[in-house]
C-alpha positions as CSV (number, residue, x, y, z in Angstrom):
1,M,68.5,-60.0,43.8
2,Q,66.3,-59.9,40.8
3,R,63.7,-57.1,40.9
4,P,60.1,-58.0,40.6
5,F,58.6,-57.5,37.1
6,R,56.2,-54.5,36.9
7,N,53.3,-54.7,34.4
8,S,53.0,-50.9,34.1
9,R,55.2,-47.9,34.6
10,P,54.2,-44.9,36.6
11,T,52.6,-42.0,34.5
12,H,55.2,-39.3,33.9
13,P,53.9,-35.9,35.4
14,S,54.5,-34.2,32.0
15,A,52.2,-36.6,30.3
16,T,49.4,-35.8,32.8
17,R,49.9,-32.1,32.2
18,S,49.8,-32.6,28.4
19,A,46.5,-34.5,28.6
20,L,45.0,-31.8,30.8
21,R,46.1,-29.2,28.3
22,R,44.4,-31.1,25.5
23,A,41.2,-31.3,27.6
24,F,41.3,-27.7,28.4
25,S,41.7,-26.9,24.7
26,L,38.6,-28.7,23.8
27,I,36.6,-27.0,26.5
28,E,38.0,-23.6,25.4
29,L,37.0,-24.4,21.8
30,M,33.5,-25.2,22.7
31,V,33.2,-21.9,24.7
32,V,34.5,-20.0,21.7
33,I,32.0,-21.7,19.4
34,L,29.2,-20.9,21.8
35,I,30.2,-17.3,22.0
36,I,30.5,-17.0,18.2
37,T,27.0,-18.6,17.9
38,I,25.5,-16.1,20.3
39,L,27.2,-13.2,18.5
40,M,26.0,-14.4,15.1
41,G,22.5,-14.7,16.5
42,L,22.6,-11.1,17.9
43,L,24.2,-9.9,14.6
44,L,21.5,-11.6,12.5
45,S,18.7,-10.2,14.8
46,G,20.3,-6.7,14.4
47,V,20.5,-7.1,10.6
48,M,16.9,-8.2,10.4
49,S,15.7,-5.3,12.6
50,A,17.7,-2.8,10.6
51,R,16.2,-4.3,7.3
52,A,12.7,-4.1,8.7
53,A,13.3,-0.5,9.8
54,A,14.6,0.4,6.4
55,L,11.5,-1.2,4.7
56,N,9.2,0.7,7.0
57,A,11.0,3.9,6.4
58,A,10.6,3.5,2.6
59,V,6.8,3.2,3.1
60,V,6.8,6.3,5.3
61,A,8.8,8.2,2.6
62,E,6.3,7.1,0.0
63,M,3.5,8.4,2.1
64,K,5.3,11.7,2.3
65,N,5.3,11.7,-1.5
66,F,1.6,11.1,-1.5
67,E,1.0,14.0,0.8
68,K,3.0,16.3,-1.5
69,S,1.2,14.9,-4.6
70,I,-2.2,15.5,-2.9
71,A,-1.1,19.0,-2.0
72,D,-0.1,19.6,-5.7
73,F,-3.5,18.2,-6.9
74,K,-5.3,20.6,-4.4
75,L,-3.2,23.5,-5.6
76,K,-4.2,22.8,-9.2
77,Y,-7.8,21.9,-8.8
78,G,-8.9,23.5,-5.5
79,S,-9.7,20.3,-3.5
80,E,-8.1,17.1,-2.4
81,P,-9.0,13.9,-4.3
82,P,-12.2,12.3,-3.1
83,S,-12.1,8.8,-1.7
84,E,-15.3,7.6,-3.2
85,I,-17.0,8.5,-6.5
86,Y,-19.0,7.1,-9.4
87,L,-17.7,7.8,-12.9
88,Y,-20.0,7.2,-15.8
89,E,-18.6,6.4,-19.2
90,D,-22.1,6.6,-20.9
91,D,-23.3,10.2,-20.7
92,S,-26.8,9.1,-19.6
93,G,-25.3,8.0,-16.3
94,W,-24.4,11.5,-15.3
95,S,-28.1,12.7,-15.7
96,A,-29.4,10.1,-13.2
97,T,-31.1,11.5,-10.1
98,T,-29.7,8.9,-7.6
99,P,-27.8,10.2,-4.6
100,D,-24.6,8.6,-5.9
101,A,-24.9,10.4,-9.3
102,R,-25.7,13.8,-7.8
103,R,-22.9,13.5,-5.3
104,S,-20.4,12.4,-8.0
105,R,-21.5,15.2,-10.4
106,A,-20.9,17.8,-7.6
107,I,-17.4,16.4,-7.0
108,I,-16.5,16.5,-10.7
109,R,-17.9,20.1,-11.0
110,G,-15.8,21.1,-8.0
111,I,-12.6,19.9,-9.7
112,W,-13.5,20.6,-13.4
113,P,-16.2,23.3,-13.5
114,Q,-16.4,23.1,-17.3
115,F,-16.7,19.3,-17.5
116,D,-18.9,18.2,-20.3
117,F,-21.3,15.6,-18.9
118,T,-22.8,14.9,-22.4
119,K,-19.8,13.0,-23.8
120,D,-19.4,9.2,-23.8
121,R,-15.9,8.3,-22.7
122,D,-13.6,5.2,-22.2
123,I,-12.3,6.2,-18.8
124,N,-10.7,2.9,-17.8
125,G,-9.0,2.1,-21.1
126,N,-10.7,-1.2,-21.9
127,G,-11.9,-0.1,-25.3
128,Q,-15.5,0.4,-24.3
129,N,-17.6,3.4,-23.1
130,S,-20.4,1.7,-21.2
131,N,-19.0,1.0,-17.8
132,V,-20.1,2.5,-14.5
133,L,-16.9,2.9,-12.5
134,H,-17.4,2.9,-8.7
135,L,-14.0,4.1,-7.3
136,T,-13.3,3.8,-3.6
137,G,-10.3,5.0,-1.6
138,A,-7.5,2.7,-3.0
139,E,-8.6,3.3,-6.6
140,C,-9.2,7.0,-6.0
141,L,-5.7,7.5,-4.8
142,V,-4.3,6.1,-8.1
143,F,-6.8,7.7,-10.4
144,F,-6.8,11.2,-9.1
145,L,-3.0,11.4,-8.6
146,G,-2.1,9.3,-11.7
147,G,-4.9,10.3,-14.1
148,V,-6.3,8.1,-16.9
149,N,-4.2,5.2,-17.9
150,A,-2.8,3.7,-21.1
151,T,-3.5,0.0,-20.9
152,D,-2.7,-3.2,-22.8
153,I,-6.0,-2.6,-24.6
154,V,-5.9,1.2,-25.2
155,D,-2.8,3.2,-26.0
156,K,-1.7,6.6,-24.9
157,S,-3.8,8.3,-27.5
158,G,-7.0,6.2,-26.8
159,N,-6.7,4.0,-29.8
160,T,-7.8,0.3,-29.2
161,I,-4.8,-1.9,-29.6
162,G,-6.0,-5.0,-27.8
163,T,-9.3,-6.8,-27.6
164,A,-12.0,-4.4,-26.3
165,G,-13.6,-5.5,-23.0
166,N,-10.9,-7.9,-22.1
167,T,-9.3,-7.9,-18.6
168,I,-6.7,-5.1,-18.2
169,N,-3.4,-6.4,-16.9
170,R,-1.1,-3.3,-17.3
171,W,-1.6,0.3,-16.5
172,E,0.5,3.4,-17.3
173,P,-0.8,6.6,-15.6
174,L,-0.9,9.5,-18.1
175,G,-2.3,12.4,-16.0
176,F,-5.3,14.4,-17.3
177,S,-5.9,16.3,-20.4
178,V,-5.6,20.1,-20.2
179,D,-9.0,20.3,-22.0
180,P,-11.3,21.4,-19.0
181,A,-14.4,19.9,-20.7
182,N,-12.8,16.6,-21.3
183,P,-10.0,15.9,-18.8
184,F,-10.3,12.2,-19.1
185,A,-9.2,12.2,-22.8
186,R,-5.9,10.6,-23.7
187,G,-3.3,12.3,-25.9
188,G,-2.5,16.0,-26.3
189,S,-1.1,18.3,-23.5
190,R,-1.3,16.8,-20.1
191,V,-1.5,17.8,-16.4
192,G,0.3,15.4,-14.2
193,P,0.6,12.6,-13.2
194,F,1.0,14.2,-9.7
195,Q,2.5,11.0,-8.4
196,Q,4.9,8.6,-10.2
197,F,3.6,5.1,-9.6
198,D,5.8,2.0,-9.9
199,N,3.8,0.2,-12.6
200,A,4.8,-3.2,-11.2
201,R,2.8,-2.4,-8.0
202,L,-0.3,-1.3,-9.8
203,V,-2.8,-4.1,-9.3
204,N,-6.5,-4.9,-9.5
205,K,-7.4,-6.1,-6.1
206,D,-11.2,-5.9,-6.6
207,S,-11.0,-9.5,-7.8
208,T,-10.1,-13.0,-6.7
209,A,-7.1,-14.8,-8.0
210,T,-9.0,-15.9,-11.1
211,P,-8.6,-13.2,-13.8
212,S,-12.0,-13.9,-15.4
213,T,-13.7,-12.7,-12.2
214,Q,-12.0,-9.4,-12.1
215,D,-14.3,-6.4,-11.7
216,V,-15.5,-4.8,-14.9
217,E,-14.1,-1.4,-13.7
218,G,-10.5,-2.3,-14.5
219,M,-9.2,0.5,-12.3
220,P,-5.9,-0.2,-10.4
221,E,-4.9,0.2,-6.8
222,F,-1.4,0.5,-5.5
223,L,0.6,-1.8,-3.3
224,D,3.2,-0.5,-0.8
225,S,6.8,-1.5,-1.3
226,L,6.9,-4.2,1.6
227,P,7.9,-7.6,0.3
228,G,4.9,-9.8,-0.5
229,Q,2.3,-7.2,0.1
230,T,-1.2,-8.1,-1.0
231,K,-3.3,-5.2,0.4
232,P,-3.1,-1.8,-1.4
233,Y,-2.7,1.5,0.4
234,V,-6.0,2.7,1.9
235,Y,-6.8,6.4,1.2
236,V,-9.7,8.1,3.0
237,S,-10.5,11.8,2.6
238,S,-12.2,14.0,5.2
239,Y,-13.3,16.2,2.4
240,D,-11.5,19.3,3.8
241,G,-12.9,18.6,7.3
242,K,-16.5,17.8,6.4
243,G,-16.1,14.4,7.8
244,Y,-14.9,10.9,7.0
245,R,-17.3,8.4,5.4
246,A,-17.3,4.7,6.2
247,A,-18.2,3.9,2.6
248,D,-14.9,5.2,1.4
249,L,-13.0,2.5,3.2
250,S,-14.1,-0.5,1.2
251,Y,-12.3,-1.5,-2.0
252,G,-13.7,-5.0,-2.5
253,P,-13.1,-8.5,-1.2
254,G,-10.5,-8.6,1.6
255,S,-11.2,-5.1,3.0
256,T,-11.5,-5.2,6.7
257,L,-11.2,-1.6,7.9
258,T,-14.6,-0.4,9.2
259,S,-13.4,3.0,10.6
260,V,-10.7,5.5,10.2
261,Y,-8.3,5.8,13.2
262,L,-9.7,7.9,16.0
263,Q,-7.9,9.6,18.9
264,S,-8.6,7.8,22.2
265,T,-9.6,11.1,23.9
266,G,-12.6,12.8,22.4
267,G,-13.1,10.3,19.6
268,Q,-11.9,12.8,16.9
269,A,-10.3,11.3,13.8
270,F,-6.6,11.7,13.3
271,N,-6.0,14.3,10.4
272,S,-9.6,15.4,10.9
273,K,-9.1,18.2,8.4
274,S,-7.2,16.3,5.7
275,F,-6.9,12.5,5.0
276,Q,-5.5,9.2,6.3
277,I,-3.3,6.9,4.3
278,I,-2.8,3.4,5.7
279,S,-0.5,0.5,4.9
280,A,-1.4,-3.0,6.1
281,G,2.2,-3.6,7.1
282,F,4.3,-6.8,6.8
283,D,1.5,-9.1,7.8
284,G,-0.9,-7.8,5.1
285,E,-3.7,-7.5,7.6
286,Q,-5.4,-4.2,8.1
287,G,-7.6,-4.9,11.1
288,S,-10.8,-2.9,11.8
289,G,-9.5,0.5,12.6
290,G,-11.2,2.8,15.2
291,P,-9.9,4.2,18.5
292,L,-6.2,4.2,18.8
293,D,-5.2,3.8,22.5
294,V,-1.7,3.8,23.9
295,G,-1.6,0.1,23.3
296,L,-3.8,-1.8,20.9
297,P,-5.8,-4.6,22.6
298,P,-5.0,-8.3,21.7
299,A,-8.0,-8.5,19.5
300,R,-6.4,-5.8,17.2
301,A,-2.9,-7.1,17.3
302,V,-2.7,-7.3,13.5
303,E,-2.9,-3.5,13.4
304,R,0.3,-3.0,15.3
305,D,2.5,-3.1,12.2
306,N,0.1,-0.9,10.2
307,I,1.8,2.3,8.9
308,T,0.0,5.5,8.7
309,N,0.6,9.0,7.5
310,F,-0.6,10.6,10.7
311,K,1.8,8.7,12.9
312,G,4.7,8.4,10.4
313,S,5.6,4.9,11.6
314,R,4.1,1.6,12.8
315,L,1.2,1.9,15.1
316,E,2.8,-0.6,17.6
C-alpha cells in the first residue's frame, strides 16, 4: 500500500535544541552588554568624582601656599596684608584728610615706616602717575604678595615701553624695592614676590567683557585653578583680630559676598584672628556668605561648592 504524502517532516529534536541555544546566546549577549554599560557608567562616575576631588585638592593646596606667603609677608613687615586700601600715585592724595586717606596712610606706615609720601609714583605700571588706586581684597591679595608689576606698558625697571594710559593686559609681579622710602619702585634689589602667581590667571575683573570699560586702576586679581573659573579668590583680613570689614569683600561688578563666614554658634567669624580666603568653586558663584550651619539652606545652595582656607575643603 502506498503511504500518504506528508507536506512536512517532524522537527528533529537536535534542531530544536540548537535554536534554543541560539536564542539563549542572544539573551546572554544582551545581559553582558547591559552589565558592561552599567560598569562603564560607574567607572565614568568614579573617574569624574576623582577628577573633581583632585581639582578641589589643588585649590586647597594653593590656599595653603597663600597662608605661608601671608605668614612670610607678616614676618618681614610685621602685619598681614590689608584687604582694602587706597594708594595714591600723586603725592597730593596722601595729604588728604578724608577717612580713606588717613586709614591708608596708617596702613602704609605700619608696613613701611620710612615711606616717602611726597613722591609721585606709577604704582600700577600704566605709564602714568595720576591714578587713585582703590584696592579691595582680591586685588590686595595679588599686590601685597606679588608686589608691583611689570606690564605690557611699563617694563621691570619702570621704563614706558607701550602707550601710556592704555589698558593693561599682562602683569608680571616683581615684589617690592628694598628702598624703605620707595618700596613701589621697579628695578634694583627686591623683596619677594612672596607668592609665585601663574601669570595666565592674573586678570582684571573690575571690568565688563569690553576692554575699553576696564577700571583705570589696572590692578589684577587672581583666579583659582578650576576649569572655566570667572571669579577671583576673595581675601578678607581681620586685621590681626581687630575685626572683619564688609567693605573689604567687594571687588567690582559680579561680587555677591556681603559677609565673611560666621560660626553658627555665637556668630563669631571663622579665623577671627587672621583672614579668610574663598574660592567660588566649580559653579563660579560665591553666594552671600554669613552663618555657616551644618547644612546650607536651599537659598544658599550655590555656596556648597565654595572652598575656603578655614575648612580646607568644599563647604557642602
